[in-house]
Biotite code that builds the C-alpha atoms (Angstrom):
import biotite.structure as struc

atoms = struc.array([
    struc.Atom([68.242, -31.673, -14.301], chain_id="A", res_id=1, res_name="MET", atom_name="CA", element="C"),
    struc.Atom([66.071, -31.426, -11.246], chain_id="A", res_id=2, res_name="ALA", atom_name="CA", element="C"),
    struc.Atom([67.602, -32.914, -7.963], chain_id="A", res_id=3, res_name="LYS", atom_name="CA", element="C"),
    struc.Atom([65.848, -35.985, -6.861], chain_id="A", res_id=4, res_name="ARG", atom_name="CA", element="C"),
    struc.Atom([65.275, -36.182, -2.937], chain_id="A", res_id=5, res_name="MET", atom_name="CA", element="C"),
    struc.Atom([65.276, -39.410, -1.041], chain_id="A", res_id=6, res_name="ASN", atom_name="CA", element="C"),
    struc.Atom([62.408, -40.508, 0.929], chain_id="A", res_id=7, res_name="GLY", atom_name="CA", element="C"),
    struc.Atom([63.613, -38.694, 4.101], chain_id="A", res_id=8, res_name="ALA", atom_name="CA", element="C"),
    struc.Atom([64.112, -35.359, 2.202], chain_id="A", res_id=9, res_name="GLY", atom_name="CA", element="C"),
    struc.Atom([60.545, -35.527, 0.730], chain_id="A", res_id=10, res_name="VAL", atom_name="CA", element="C"),
    struc.Atom([59.126, -36.058, 4.010], chain_id="A", res_id=11, res_name="ASN", atom_name="CA", element="C"),
    struc.Atom([60.821, -33.145, 5.701], chain_id="A", res_id=12, res_name="ARG", atom_name="CA", element="C"),
    struc.Atom([59.800, -31.040, 2.610], chain_id="A", res_id=13, res_name="SER", atom_name="CA", element="C"),
    struc.Atom([56.222, -32.174, 2.899], chain_id="A", res_id=14, res_name="ALA", atom_name="CA", element="C"),
    struc.Atom([56.475, -31.643, 6.534], chain_id="A", res_id=15, res_name="ALA", atom_name="CA", element="C"),
    struc.Atom([57.599, -28.230, 6.214], chain_id="A", res_id=16, res_name="ARG", atom_name="CA", element="C"),
    struc.Atom([54.953, -27.635, 3.374], chain_id="A", res_id=17, res_name="LYS", atom_name="CA", element="C"),
    struc.Atom([52.184, -28.973, 5.539], chain_id="A", res_id=18, res_name="ALA", atom_name="CA", element="C"),
    struc.Atom([53.355, -26.877, 8.530], chain_id="A", res_id=19, res_name="SER", atom_name="CA", element="C"),
    struc.Atom([53.218, -23.809, 6.306], chain_id="A", res_id=20, res_name="GLU", atom_name="CA", element="C"),
    struc.Atom([49.630, -24.667, 5.267], chain_id="A", res_id=21, res_name="VAL", atom_name="CA", element="C"),
    struc.Atom([48.394, -25.378, 8.712], chain_id="A", res_id=22, res_name="ARG", atom_name="CA", element="C"),
    struc.Atom([49.962, -22.179, 9.885], chain_id="A", res_id=23, res_name="ALA", atom_name="CA", element="C"),
    struc.Atom([48.362, -19.912, 7.079], chain_id="A", res_id=24, res_name="LEU", atom_name="CA", element="C"),
    struc.Atom([44.825, -21.715, 7.795], chain_id="A", res_id=25, res_name="ARG", atom_name="CA", element="C"),
    struc.Atom([45.237, -20.997, 11.490], chain_id="A", res_id=26, res_name="GLU", atom_name="CA", element="C"),
    struc.Atom([45.860, -17.242, 10.982], chain_id="A", res_id=27, res_name="ALA", atom_name="CA", element="C"),
    struc.Atom([43.099, -16.958, 8.487], chain_id="A", res_id=28, res_name="LYS", atom_name="CA", element="C"),
    struc.Atom([41.090, -18.744, 11.112], chain_id="A", res_id=29, res_name="ARG", atom_name="CA", element="C"),
    struc.Atom([42.040, -16.289, 13.990], chain_id="A", res_id=30, res_name="LEU", atom_name="CA", element="C"),
    struc.Atom([41.486, -13.506, 11.441], chain_id="A", res_id=31, res_name="ALA", atom_name="CA", element="C"),
    struc.Atom([38.196, -14.535, 10.730], chain_id="A", res_id=32, res_name="HIS", atom_name="CA", element="C"),
    struc.Atom([37.280, -15.051, 14.585], chain_id="A", res_id=33, res_name="GLU", atom_name="CA", element="C"),
    struc.Atom([38.773, -11.855, 15.441], chain_id="A", res_id=34, res_name="LYS", atom_name="CA", element="C"),
    struc.Atom([36.213, -10.196, 12.878], chain_id="A", res_id=35, res_name="ASP", atom_name="CA", element="C"),
    struc.Atom([33.386, -12.079, 14.286], chain_id="A", res_id=36, res_name="VAL", atom_name="CA", element="C"),
    struc.Atom([33.936, -10.958, 17.769], chain_id="A", res_id=37, res_name="ALA", atom_name="CA", element="C"),
    struc.Atom([34.611, -7.324, 16.324], chain_id="A", res_id=38, res_name="GLU", atom_name="CA", element="C"),
    struc.Atom([31.171, -7.613, 14.542], chain_id="A", res_id=39, res_name="ALA", atom_name="CA", element="C"),
    struc.Atom([29.515, -8.981, 17.504], chain_id="A", res_id=40, res_name="VAL", atom_name="CA", element="C"),
    struc.Atom([30.913, -6.409, 19.689], chain_id="A", res_id=41, res_name="GLY", atom_name="CA", element="C"),
    struc.Atom([29.682, -3.613, 17.052], chain_id="A", res_id=42, res_name="VAL", atom_name="CA", element="C"),
    struc.Atom([26.395, -5.121, 17.324], chain_id="A", res_id=43, res_name="PHE", atom_name="CA", element="C"),
    struc.Atom([25.687, -4.964, 20.967], chain_id="A", res_id=44, res_name="PHE", atom_name="CA", element="C"),
    struc.Atom([27.391, -1.509, 21.268], chain_id="A", res_id=45, res_name="ASP", atom_name="CA", element="C"),
    struc.Atom([25.313, 0.135, 18.570], chain_id="A", res_id=46, res_name="ARG", atom_name="CA", element="C"),
    struc.Atom([21.925, -1.724, 20.165], chain_id="A", res_id=47, res_name="ILE", atom_name="CA", element="C"),
    struc.Atom([22.833, -0.285, 23.569], chain_id="A", res_id=48, res_name="GLY", atom_name="CA", element="C"),
    struc.Atom([23.575, 3.485, 21.805], chain_id="A", res_id=49, res_name="ARG", atom_name="CA", element="C"),
    struc.Atom([20.267, 3.207, 19.890], chain_id="A", res_id=50, res_name="ALA", atom_name="CA", element="C"),
    struc.Atom([18.372, 2.338, 23.048], chain_id="A", res_id=51, res_name="GLU", atom_name="CA", element="C"),
    struc.Atom([20.114, 5.130, 25.025], chain_id="A", res_id=52, res_name="LYS", atom_name="CA", element="C"),
    struc.Atom([19.333, 7.648, 22.107], chain_id="A", res_id=53, res_name="VAL", atom_name="CA", element="C"),
    struc.Atom([15.784, 6.416, 22.146], chain_id="A", res_id=54, res_name="ARG", atom_name="CA", element="C"),
    struc.Atom([15.354, 6.863, 25.740], chain_id="A", res_id=55, res_name="GLY", atom_name="CA", element="C"),
    struc.Atom([17.013, 10.445, 25.972], chain_id="A", res_id=56, res_name="GLU", atom_name="CA", element="C"),
    struc.Atom([14.552, 11.287, 22.860], chain_id="A", res_id=57, res_name="ALA", atom_name="CA", element="C"),
    struc.Atom([11.264, 10.019, 24.874], chain_id="A", res_id=58, res_name="ARG", atom_name="CA", element="C"),
    struc.Atom([12.329, 12.415, 27.677], chain_id="A", res_id=59, res_name="GLU", atom_name="CA", element="C"),
    struc.Atom([12.923, 15.226, 25.684], chain_id="A", res_id=60, res_name="ARG", atom_name="CA", element="C"),
    struc.Atom([9.532, 14.810, 24.130], chain_id="A", res_id=61, res_name="ALA", atom_name="CA", element="C"),
    struc.Atom([7.826, 14.172, 27.277], chain_id="A", res_id=62, res_name="GLU", atom_name="CA", element="C"),
    struc.Atom([9.429, 17.368, 28.480], chain_id="A", res_id=63, res_name="ARG", atom_name="CA", element="C"),
    struc.Atom([8.396, 19.132, 25.540], chain_id="A", res_id=64, res_name="ILE", atom_name="CA", element="C"),
    struc.Atom([4.736, 17.868, 25.547], chain_id="A", res_id=65, res_name="VAL", atom_name="CA", element="C"),
    struc.Atom([4.582, 18.844, 29.239], chain_id="A", res_id=66, res_name="SER", atom_name="CA", element="C"),
    struc.Atom([5.579, 22.455, 28.837], chain_id="A", res_id=67, res_name="GLU", atom_name="CA", element="C"),
    struc.Atom([3.479, 22.314, 25.624], chain_id="A", res_id=68, res_name="ALA", atom_name="CA", element="C"),
    struc.Atom([0.303, 21.246, 27.808], chain_id="A", res_id=69, res_name="GLU", atom_name="CA", element="C"),
    struc.Atom([0.838, 24.134, 30.101], chain_id="A", res_id=70, res_name="VAL", atom_name="CA", element="C"),
    struc.Atom([0.476, 26.711, 27.395], chain_id="A", res_id=71, res_name="VAL", atom_name="CA", element="C"),
    struc.Atom([-2.246, 24.972, 25.732], chain_id="A", res_id=72, res_name="ALA", atom_name="CA", element="C"),
    struc.Atom([-4.108, 25.093, 28.735], chain_id="A", res_id=73, res_name="VAL", atom_name="CA", element="C"),
    struc.Atom([-3.854, 28.738, 29.215], chain_id="A", res_id=74, res_name="ALA", atom_name="CA", element="C"),
    struc.Atom([-4.642, 29.407, 25.659], chain_id="A", res_id=75, res_name="TYR", atom_name="CA", element="C"),
    struc.Atom([-7.778, 27.145, 26.086], chain_id="A", res_id=76, res_name="ALA", atom_name="CA", element="C"),
    struc.Atom([-8.653, 29.147, 29.290], chain_id="A", res_id=77, res_name="GLY", atom_name="CA", element="C"),
    struc.Atom([-8.445, 32.437, 26.990], chain_id="A", res_id=78, res_name="GLU", atom_name="CA", element="C"),
    struc.Atom([-10.754, 30.697, 24.591], chain_id="A", res_id=79, res_name="ALA", atom_name="CA", element="C"),
    struc.Atom([-13.401, 29.739, 27.305], chain_id="A", res_id=80, res_name="ASP", atom_name="CA", element="C"),
    struc.Atom([-13.222, 33.402, 28.522], chain_id="A", res_id=81, res_name="ALA", atom_name="CA", element="C"),
    struc.Atom([-13.755, 34.723, 24.838], chain_id="A", res_id=82, res_name="SER", atom_name="CA", element="C"),
    struc.Atom([-16.788, 32.609, 24.825], chain_id="A", res_id=83, res_name="VAL", atom_name="CA", element="C"),
    struc.Atom([-18.098, 33.911, 27.974], chain_id="A", res_id=84, res_name="SER", atom_name="CA", element="C"),
    struc.Atom([-17.144, 37.555, 26.952], chain_id="A", res_id=85, res_name="ARG", atom_name="CA", element="C"),
    struc.Atom([-19.285, 37.056, 23.994], chain_id="A", res_id=86, res_name="LEU", atom_name="CA", element="C"),
    struc.Atom([-22.332, 35.994, 26.026], chain_id="A", res_id=87, res_name="ARG", atom_name="CA", element="C"),
    struc.Atom([-21.657, 38.901, 28.692], chain_id="A", res_id=88, res_name="ALA", atom_name="CA", element="C"),
    struc.Atom([-21.809, 41.272, 25.342], chain_id="A", res_id=89, res_name="LEU", atom_name="CA", element="C"),
    struc.Atom([-25.331, 39.868, 25.077], chain_id="A", res_id=90, res_name="GLY", atom_name="CA", element="C"),
    struc.Atom([-24.894, 37.130, 22.225], chain_id="A", res_id=91, res_name="GLU", atom_name="CA", element="C"),
    struc.Atom([-27.504, 34.430, 22.764], chain_id="A", res_id=92, res_name="PRO", atom_name="CA", element="C"),
    struc.Atom([-25.654, 31.088, 23.157], chain_id="A", res_id=93, res_name="VAL", atom_name="CA", element="C"),
    struc.Atom([-26.922, 29.615, 19.750], chain_id="A", res_id=94, res_name="VAL", atom_name="CA", element="C"),
    struc.Atom([-25.439, 32.675, 17.989], chain_id="A", res_id=95, res_name="GLU", atom_name="CA", element="C"),
    struc.Atom([-22.098, 32.077, 19.902], chain_id="A", res_id=96, res_name="ILE", atom_name="CA", element="C"),
    struc.Atom([-22.134, 28.552, 18.653], chain_id="A", res_id=97, res_name="ALA", atom_name="CA", element="C"),
    struc.Atom([-22.774, 29.570, 15.031], chain_id="A", res_id=98, res_name="GLU", atom_name="CA", element="C"),
    struc.Atom([-20.063, 32.375, 15.395], chain_id="A", res_id=99, res_name="MET", atom_name="CA", element="C"),
    struc.Atom([-17.302, 29.706, 16.836], chain_id="A", res_id=100, res_name="THR", atom_name="CA", element="C"),
    struc.Atom([-18.304, 26.758, 15.247], chain_id="A", res_id=101, res_name="GLY", atom_name="CA", element="C"),
    struc.Atom([-18.864, 24.913, 18.706], chain_id="A", res_id=102, res_name="LEU", atom_name="CA", element="C"),
    struc.Atom([-22.054, 22.965, 19.505], chain_id="A", res_id=103, res_name="PRO", atom_name="CA", element="C"),
    struc.Atom([-24.471, 24.447, 21.738], chain_id="A", res_id=104, res_name="VAL", atom_name="CA", element="C"),
    struc.Atom([-23.270, 22.246, 24.504], chain_id="A", res_id=105, res_name="SER", atom_name="CA", element="C"),
    struc.Atom([-19.508, 23.145, 23.847], chain_id="A", res_id=106, res_name="GLY", atom_name="CA", element="C"),
    struc.Atom([-20.555, 26.727, 24.367], chain_id="A", res_id=107, res_name="VAL", atom_name="CA", element="C"),
    struc.Atom([-22.030, 26.169, 27.685], chain_id="A", res_id=108, res_name="ARG", atom_name="CA", element="C"),
    struc.Atom([-19.283, 24.153, 28.674], chain_id="A", res_id=109, res_name="ALA", atom_name="CA", element="C"),
    struc.Atom([-16.604, 26.791, 27.649], chain_id="A", res_id=110, res_name="ALA", atom_name="CA", element="C"),
    struc.Atom([-18.616, 29.188, 29.746], chain_id="A", res_id=111, res_name="MET", atom_name="CA", element="C"),
    struc.Atom([-18.747, 26.820, 32.415], chain_id="A", res_id=112, res_name="ALA", atom_name="CA", element="C"),
    struc.Atom([-15.145, 26.384, 32.636], chain_id="A", res_id=113, res_name="ARG", atom_name="CA", element="C"),
    struc.Atom([-14.629, 29.928, 32.523], chain_id="A", res_id=114, res_name="ALA", atom_name="CA", element="C"),
    struc.Atom([-16.895, 30.408, 35.412], chain_id="A", res_id=115, res_name="GLY", atom_name="CA", element="C"),
    struc.Atom([-19.805, 31.999, 33.673], chain_id="A", res_id=116, res_name="ALA", atom_name="CA", element="C"),
    struc.Atom([-23.323, 31.123, 34.334], chain_id="A", res_id=117, res_name="VAL", atom_name="CA", element="C"),
    struc.Atom([-24.367, 29.657, 31.036], chain_id="A", res_id=118, res_name="PRO", atom_name="CA", element="C"),
    struc.Atom([-27.892, 31.127, 29.558], chain_id="A", res_id=119, res_name="GLY", atom_name="CA", element="C"),
    struc.Atom([-30.110, 30.932, 26.591], chain_id="A", res_id=120, res_name="GLY", atom_name="CA", element="C"),
])
């Protein structure tokens, strides 16, 4: 048969059990708070890293575009010189416009940029 506890025994047993429950709940709360703090820390770390990566990419992109613009300006200058060469070969501005797909005003602008004297 089960041993019966007197009132004092029950109280000690209940107090011990309550203490165990409280300790378990406290351990769970501390683990939860640790997990929350870790998640918040990861959040701010990743936001910072993302901004850094974007900034570095923006700098690289600006540098690439700047370098490409230098090359593109050189090619555009060569294209303008080709338009002037066509004119120097005796081609009329209207014919150059038809050959290149430029409007007549574009042919004249290309010749002006190349330093040629636009003509008819």
